[in-house]
C-alpha positions, 0 to 999 in steps of 0.5 A, a space after each residue: 449371342 444376341 447382339 446389342 445394338 445401340 441406340 436401336 428404336 423400341 419394337 413400337 417405334 417407327 424404325 424410320 420417321 420423317 415429318 414435314 421434309 423439304 429440300 431445296 436448291 437454290 429454285 427448285 424444290 426436291 422434296 416438298 413436305 415429306 412424311 413417312 412411319 416405317 415400322 420393324 420388319 416391314 420391305 418398303 419399296 419407294 417408286 416414282 419416275 425419274 426427279 420425284 426424289 427418291 434418291 435425295 430421300 434415301 441420301 437424307 436417311 441415310 445419313 449423307 445429305 442435310 434437309 432444308 427443313 423438316 424432321 427424321 429420325 433413323 433408329 431413335 436419331 437424327 442421320 445427319 449426326 449419326 455416330 459410329 455406333 449408329 452407322 454401325 446398325 445402318 447396311 447400304 447396297 449401292 447401285 454399283 460397287 468396285 473393289 479391287 479386283 483381285 480382293 477374295 469374298 473371305 478376305 474381304 468380308 474378314 477385313 471388314 469384319 474388324 471393323 464392327 467389333 467395338 460396336 456389335 458381334 459381326 455376322 461369322 464370315 464362313 455363316 455368312 459366306 453361307 447364308 449368300 450362296 458364296 461358299 464355293 466362291 470364297 476364295 476366288 478373286 472378285 473380278 471372276 464372280 458373275 454380276 449375280 455373285 459380286 451382288 451377292 456379295 454386296 448384300 453380304 457386305 451390307 449386312 455382315 454387321 447385323 443391321 436393323 436396317 438395310 437400304 437396297 439402292 436399284 438392287 437388281 439392275 441388269 441382272 438376267 431372270 434367274 439371278 434376280 430371281 434367286 437376289 429375290 430368294 436371298 432378300 426374304 431369306 434374309 429379312 426372315 432370318 434376321 428381321 431386318 427392316 428393308 427399304 429399296 428403290 427400284 424401276 421393276 415394278 415386277 421386283 418392287 411386287 415380289 419383294 415389297 410388303 408396302 409400296 410408296 410412291 413418290 411424285 413431285 417431291 411428296 407422296 402420292 400413295 402409300 399402301 401394300 402392292 394389293 391395296 394399290 391395285 385394288 383402287 384402280 382394279 374394282 373393274 375386270 375386263 372380260 373378253 371372249 370369242 362366240 360366232 366367230 366374234 371377238 367381244 369385251 365387256 368390263 363387270 365389277 362383278 365379273 363372276 356372275 358375269 361369266 357365269 350366266 354368259 357361260 350358262 346361255 352358251 348351248 346355242 353358240 359356245 363360248 371360246 378364248 375366255 379371258 379376265 383382265 385386272 389391273 396389274 400393280 403397273 397400270 396401278 402405278 401408271 394411272 396413279 402417276 398420271 393423275 398426279 402430273 396431270 393436276 387431277 387429284 389423287 383418287 383417295 376415295 378408291 383406295 381402301 387401306 392405302 394412305 395417300 
């Protein structure tokens, strides 16, 4: 059964559209002319140092905070005036959650499902439990679930109304590596299955790279970089650092054409073998730190080095 979502934007229109958004508290400017469009089916990670304006931006998009000025459209409506039908299209996974420990996943999801019936056809509870991998824990008390299982339930609660837009706030804080990987698999499966647009905030650069198709970097209340993980990495990673040992000495060379350099190096190794050869290119973490450092030092971020990224 195809579910009708009242007010859903056409496929050609951005699911989120923000123009010149400002948020001022007294003499402090938290958001300073932020402009952003997000399209259907994107997975967008919002990164930035503490105080950059990430949480404020998300709260404005969710309709929990009114901006000082600028325009905001989410699913074709102003979030601050969105009605219950509009809100039924949005799923939110907060950084922390608290429910009565004696509730059980099947019981809790069945209870929540009733609230969506006037607006959408919610997920069948048992099908949803299977999607998030909680079939075996369906009738356990919440207080007995592990952290990863509890986070899966948070996602189930957020998507039971088949939302068009899902917000994830620091979704894997405190997870061990296996739980984090399982959660990432769940988000990718959800995106592929439902075509949900996902926006997440995280301080984990590896998580942003693993999950997102696009990364938006905030600093000083505005966007300073916007592109795919690969575009942002290439922006500061045109050169590679090559290290090797030859005749007992460690050597290092920086080159924009590492393939040609290594080919020449190895071609001349007959008299002196090359060992421990390593080629290191910039990582997303390198790119992020470089971009933020440029901004914080008062230098303009070098837009010419971003081929596909928008700055």
